[in-house]
C-alpha positions in Angstrom: 0.1 -0.1 0.1 1.0 3.4 -1.0 0.5 6.5 0.9 -0.2 9.9 -1.0 1.9 12.9 -0.3 -0.4 16.2 -0.6 1.6 19.1 -1.4 1.9 21.9 1.3 2.3 25.2 -0.1 5.4 27.2 1.0 4.7 29.7 3.5 7.9 31.4 2.2 6.0 32.6 -1.1 3.5 34.6 0.8 5.6 37.8 0.3 6.8 37.0 -3.3 6.0 39.0 -6.2 6.5 37.4 -9.7 6.6 39.0 -12.8 6.1 36.7 -15.6 7.3 38.7 -18.9 7.2 36.4 -22.1 6.0 36.3 -25.9 2.7 34.8 -24.4 -0.6 35.4 -23.5 -1.5 35.5 -19.6 -3.0 32.2 -18.3 -5.4 33.4 -15.9 -6.6 30.2 -14.5 -2.8 29.5 -13.9 -2.1 33.3 -11.8 -5.6 32.8 -10.0 -4.7 28.8 -9.3 -0.9 30.2 -8.0 -2.5 33.4 -5.8 -5.1 31.0 -4.1 -2.6 28.2 -3.2 0.0 30.8 -1.8 -1.9 33.7 0.0 -0.5 36.8 -0.4 1.1 35.6 -3.7 1.1 37.9 -6.7 1.8 37.1 -10.3 1.9 40.4 -12.6 2.0 38.9 -16.1 3.7 41.4 -19.0 3.2 40.2 -22.5 6.9 41.3 -24.1 8.2 40.5 -27.6 10.4 38.1 -28.7 13.0 41.1 -30.5 15.9 42.2 -28.7 16.4 44.5 -27.1 12.6 44.5 -25.9 10.6 47.7 -25.2 11.2 49.0 -22.1 8.5 48.1 -18.9 7.0 50.7 -17.2 8.8 50.9 -13.7 5.6 50.1 -11.6 5.5 46.7 -13.0 8.8 45.6 -11.2 7.6 47.2 -7.9 8.4 44.2 -5.2 9.3 41.8 -7.8 11.2 38.8 -5.9 10.6 36.4 -8.8 11.6 36.9 -12.2 10.0 34.8 -15.4 11.6 36.0 -19.0 13.5 35.8 -22.0 15.8 38.8 -22.0 17.9 40.7 -19.2 15.7 43.5 -17.4 17.4 46.3 -16.4 19.2 45.4 -13.2 17.9 49.0 -11.1 14.3 47.3 -11.4 15.4 44.0 -10.1 17.1 44.8 -6.6 14.5 42.8 -4.9 14.6 39.7 -7.5 16.3 36.6 -5.9 15.3 33.9 -8.4 15.6 34.2 -12.4 14.0 31.7 -14.5 14.8 32.1 -18.7 12.2 30.5 -20.7 15.2 30.1 -23.1 17.6 27.1 -23.9 20.9 29.6 -22.9 21.7 32.7 -21.1 23.7 34.0 -23.4 22.4 37.6 -23.0 22.6 37.5 -19.6 26.7 37.0 -18.8 27.1 40.2 -18.8 24.1 41.2 -16.5 24.9 41.8 -12.7 22.0 39.3 -11.6 23.8 36.7 -13.5 26.9 37.3 -11.4 25.8 37.9 -8.0 26.1 34.6 -6.1 22.6 35.2 -4.2 20.2 35.2 -7.3 19.5 31.7 -8.4 19.0 31.7 -12.6 18.1 28.6 -14.3 17.9 28.2 -18.0 15.2 26.0 -19.6 17.6 23.8 -21.2 16.4 20.7 -22.4 12.7 21.4 -22.3 12.5 22.4 -25.5 12.0 19.7 -28.0 14.7 19.0 -30.8 12.3 19.8 -34.0 
């Protein structure tokens, strides 16, 4: 007989703000589910072009952001509270000169291995 493990929400996310800045439309159900699962957690979604360099985002979009899901580097002065960056790309070439890439206290992950070989 196996036991069922129920995932428990991480209490540490209760004061976090996730900025999703990717070239895809918002997933409202996904955002609502995360915010319900982690009370106090906020998701902010901005559709950002795949063009490089991307158009600048409004300053208020970055207010309180601690987690970033994106493709392109963002201005370092807007990311002072960020501790985790998840890229949707397999590589991080554009991020190499960025201060967050060099910061050992910030976890930066790529999507290497998540994309198909088509």
